[in-house]
Every structure is written in structure tokens, then in C-alpha cells.
C-alpha positions as CSV (number, residue, x, y, z in Angstrom):
1,M,4.8,-25.1,20.7
2,T,7.8,-23.9,18.6
3,Q,7.8,-20.2,17.8
4,P,7.2,-19.8,14.0
5,R,10.2,-18.4,12.2
6,A,8.4,-17.1,9.1
7,L,5.0,-17.1,7.3
8,V,4.1,-17.9,3.7
9,V,0.6,-17.4,2.5
10,F,-0.5,-18.9,-0.8
11,D,-3.4,-18.1,-3.1
12,L,-5.2,-21.3,-4.2
13,D,-6.5,-21.1,-7.8
14,G,-3.6,-20.7,-10.2
15,T,-1.0,-20.9,-7.4
16,L,-1.3,-24.1,-5.4
17,L,-3.7,-25.5,-8.0
18,R,-3.2,-25.2,-11.8
19,G,-5.6,-25.8,-14.6
20,P,-9.4,-25.5,-13.9
21,T,-10.3,-23.4,-10.9
22,V,-12.0,-24.9,-7.8
23,C,-15.3,-23.5,-9.0
24,E,-14.8,-25.0,-12.4
25,V,-14.2,-28.4,-10.9
26,L,-17.3,-28.1,-8.8
27,A,-19.3,-26.9,-11.8
28,Q,-18.2,-29.8,-13.9
29,Y,-19.5,-32.1,-11.2
30,V,-22.9,-30.5,-11.0
31,G,-23.2,-30.1,-14.8
32,R,-22.8,-26.3,-14.9
33,L,-19.3,-25.8,-16.4
34,P,-20.3,-23.6,-19.4
35,R,-22.1,-21.2,-17.0
36,M,-19.2,-21.2,-14.7
37,Q,-16.8,-20.4,-17.5
38,E,-18.9,-17.3,-18.1
39,F,-18.6,-16.4,-14.5
40,E,-14.8,-16.7,-14.6
41,R,-14.7,-13.8,-17.1
42,L,-16.5,-11.4,-14.7
43,K,-14.5,-8.4,-13.4
44,Q,-17.1,-6.3,-11.5
45,R,-17.6,-7.1,-7.8
46,N,-21.4,-7.0,-8.0
47,G,-21.4,-9.5,-10.8
48,I,-19.1,-11.8,-9.0
49,A,-21.3,-11.6,-5.9
50,A,-24.4,-12.4,-7.9
51,A,-22.5,-15.4,-9.5
52,R,-21.7,-16.7,-6.0
53,E,-25.4,-16.6,-5.1
54,E,-26.2,-18.6,-8.2
55,M,-23.4,-21.1,-7.6
56,A,-24.6,-21.6,-4.0
57,A,-28.0,-22.6,-5.4
58,W,-26.3,-25.3,-7.6
59,Y,-24.8,-26.9,-4.5
60,R,-27.9,-26.8,-2.4
61,D,-29.2,-30.3,-3.0
62,V,-25.7,-31.9,-3.4
63,P,-24.3,-33.6,-0.3
64,R,-21.2,-31.8,0.9
65,P,-19.1,-35.0,0.9
66,A,-19.8,-35.5,-2.8
67,L,-18.8,-31.9,-3.6
68,L,-15.6,-32.4,-1.7
69,Q,-14.9,-35.7,-3.3
70,S,-15.1,-34.0,-6.7
71,L,-12.2,-31.8,-5.7
72,S,-9.9,-34.8,-6.0
73,Q,-10.0,-34.0,-9.7
74,A,-8.2,-30.7,-9.2
75,Q,-4.7,-30.3,-10.7
76,H,-2.0,-29.7,-8.1
77,A,0.9,-27.4,-8.8
78,P,4.2,-29.2,-9.4
79,G,6.2,-29.7,-6.2
80,L,3.2,-28.9,-4.0
81,A,3.6,-31.6,-1.3
82,E,7.4,-31.3,-1.4
83,G,7.3,-27.5,-1.0
84,I,4.9,-27.5,1.9
85,S,6.9,-30.2,3.7
86,L,10.1,-28.2,3.2
87,L,8.6,-25.0,4.6
88,K,7.3,-26.8,7.6
89,A,10.7,-28.5,8.2
90,H,12.2,-25.0,8.4
91,G,9.7,-23.7,10.9
92,V,7.6,-21.7,8.4
93,V,3.9,-21.3,9.1
94,I,1.7,-21.7,6.0
95,G,-1.7,-20.2,5.1
96,I,-4.1,-20.2,2.2
97,A,-5.9,-17.0,1.3
98,S,-8.4,-17.3,-1.5
99,I,-11.7,-15.7,-2.7
100,T,-13.0,-19.2,-3.6
101,W,-15.3,-21.2,-1.3
102,H,-14.0,-21.9,2.3
103,F,-15.2,-25.5,2.2
104,A,-13.1,-26.1,-0.8
105,A,-10.0,-24.2,0.5
106,T,-10.1,-26.1,3.8
107,Y,-10.4,-29.4,1.9
108,F,-6.9,-28.7,0.3
109,A,-5.6,-27.1,3.5
110,D,-6.5,-30.2,5.5
111,A,-5.0,-32.5,2.9
112,L,-1.7,-30.6,3.0
113,G,-1.6,-30.0,6.8
114,I,-2.1,-26.3,6.5
115,E,-3.7,-24.8,9.6
116,H,-4.6,-21.3,8.5
117,C,-7.2,-20.5,5.8
118,L,-9.2,-17.6,4.6
119,A,-11.9,-18.0,1.9
120,T,-15.5,-17.1,1.1
121,G,-17.9,-18.8,3.6
122,L,-21.1,-20.6,2.5
123,H,-23.5,-21.3,5.3
124,D,-26.1,-24.1,5.3
125,S,-28.7,-21.4,5.1
126,G,-27.2,-20.2,1.8
127,A,-25.8,-17.0,3.4
128,I,-22.4,-16.0,2.0
129,D,-19.5,-14.4,3.8
130,H,-17.7,-12.7,0.9
131,V,-14.0,-12.5,0.8
132,W,-12.4,-9.9,-1.6
133,P,-8.7,-9.1,-2.4
134,E,-8.4,-6.5,0.3
135,H,-9.5,-9.0,2.9
136,K,-6.6,-11.3,2.0
137,A,-4.1,-8.5,2.6
138,A,-5.6,-7.6,6.0
139,W,-5.7,-11.3,7.0
140,V,-2.1,-11.9,6.2
141,L,-1.0,-8.9,8.4
142,D,-3.3,-10.0,11.2
143,L,-2.0,-13.6,11.0
144,A,1.6,-12.5,11.1
145,A,0.8,-10.3,14.1
146,R,-1.0,-13.1,16.0
147,L,1.8,-15.5,15.3
148,K,4.4,-12.9,16.2
149,V,6.2,-13.4,12.9
150,P,8.3,-10.3,12.0
151,L,7.1,-8.6,8.8
152,E,10.5,-9.1,7.2
153,R,9.9,-12.8,7.2
154,T,6.5,-12.8,5.6
155,A,5.8,-14.0,2.0
156,A,2.8,-14.2,-0.2
157,V,2.4,-16.1,-3.4
158,G,-0.2,-15.4,-6.1
159,D,-0.9,-15.4,-9.8
160,S,-3.4,-12.6,-10.6
161,A,-4.6,-9.1,-9.9
162,G,-6.7,-10.5,-7.1
163,D,-3.5,-11.2,-5.2
164,Y,-1.9,-7.7,-5.7
165,D,-3.2,-6.4,-2.3
166,M,-1.8,-9.4,-0.5
167,L,1.5,-9.3,-2.3
168,S,1.9,-5.6,-1.5
169,V,1.9,-6.0,2.3
170,V,4.6,-8.7,2.7
171,S,8.3,-8.5,2.5
172,T,8.7,-11.3,0.0
173,P,6.1,-11.2,-2.8
174,V,6.2,-14.0,-5.3
175,F,4.1,-13.8,-8.5
176,V,3.5,-17.0,-10.5
177,G,1.3,-15.5,-13.2
178,A,2.4,-15.5,-16.8
179,E,2.6,-11.7,-17.2
180,P,5.1,-9.7,-15.3
181,P,3.8,-8.3,-12.0
182,P,3.1,-4.6,-11.6
183,Q,5.8,-4.0,-9.1
184,A,9.5,-4.3,-10.2
185,G,10.5,-5.6,-6.8
186,W,8.3,-8.6,-6.8
187,R,9.8,-11.9,-7.6
188,H,8.4,-13.3,-10.9
189,M,8.4,-17.1,-11.0
190,P,5.8,-17.9,-13.7
191,A,4.1,-21.3,-13.3
192,A,6.7,-22.1,-10.6
193,N,7.2,-25.4,-8.9
194,I,6.1,-24.9,-5.2
195,E,9.3,-26.5,-3.9
196,H,11.3,-23.9,-5.9
197,I,9.3,-21.1,-4.3
198,A,9.9,-22.7,-0.8
199,R,13.6,-22.9,-1.4
200,H,13.7,-19.3,-2.6
201,C,12.0,-18.1,0.6
202,I,14.1,-20.3,2.9
203,G,17.3,-19.1,1.2
204,L,16.3,-15.5,1.3
205,W,15.6,-15.7,5.1
206,S,18.7,-18.0,5.7
207,L,16.5,-20.5,7.6
208,Q,18.1,-23.7,8.8
209,P,16.1,-26.9,9.3
210,N,14.2,-26.8,12.5
211,T,15.6,-29.7,14.6
212,A,13.0,-29.3,17.2
213,L,10.3,-29.9,14.6
214,Q,12.2,-32.9,13.3
215,R,12.4,-34.4,16.8
216,D,8.6,-33.9,17.3
217,A,7.8,-35.5,13.9
């Protein structure tokens, strides 16, 4: 296996996806969109945790394949497939770190050929393995260490305050939210095309196409 040259971890909602969130798409399918839109305004962690419990009950009697099929309605960021392919061609490992549901995050990860994914787990029993912003930061650092990717070639891409922790621990933070990020050194690329973000990272790290990967393809 070729040694990874770099690591880029993306948030999902508002970053790789635009428009309605994963949970809004799922809520639309199960007829709970107005309630979900109330949940999207929550800021306190205990309220969000309680909302997840309620959402889990919505899905209980819905076959998982049907839920996953509903995610085909999600709106991809521009340049998504092109950006992911470009990063892979340059030997960059890609991850998704999100506080949304793991079953949904892995649906998109699998579709894009992204191997590494962190998100909130929902067990068949209804038990929830919560993921919060600080978990995303710790996971990025752990993933880089496991892959033996030097910290100076790590990047994270996010769009909201829930991504600040993750963005703070990498060498190349990219913020795609509309408002300027809180740190002056972070690259602000509002609503950016994912291919443009990929080219920014590749250029910053002076990565050349990985000919070994091209031969294996």
C-alpha cells in the first residue's frame, strides 16, 4: 500500500453537502421536517442530545435501505467528485468527520470512495454513540498519527462553529462558511467548490500526481 502523502478531513453538512442538512433530508422523508427545523436551531448540547433521541424514534420503523435511499436527494457541493478524485490522484487520504448520523455519513463516504469516517452512531437497540466537535478534533489527530501523515500536511474543511475544534488542530484549516472564521490564519473560501479546495491544498503542499496510484487504478 502506498504511503499517504497528506490528509484532508471534511465536515459533511454545509461542506461536502449544501442546502438541507442530512437530518433535514431524512426528516422530509419521514414527514417530520418542521420539527427537524426546530432542532436545527438548538445550541445547547443537552437539547441536541434529546433531539437525537427523538429523531432515532422517527427512524425506528423505517427500513434502513429506505432511509439511505432518501439521501439521494441531498445536494452535493460543486466540484465534489472532481475534488475527491484529484486528492486521491495526489496520494491524499480523505476522511469525513461529522456530528450527524454515522449511517448517513458512511452512505456518502462509500459513494465517494472515502475510507475514513467519524459520526454519531445509532444502534439497532436505539442506543446512541454521540459525537461532538471536540471528538472530531481528536479523531483527526489520531487518524493522522495512525496513517503516519506529518501534521504539516494535514487539512480540515468545515463551515460552522462545530468545526472550529477540528480546524484548530491541523496545519491547513479551510473555512467555507459565509462569515469570516475566528482565526485570521484560516483560509476563508465561502461556499467553495471542492475541486478548488483540493487544488489549494495540493498546491500548498507542492504535491505531484501519484504515478504509483495511477498505475494501480
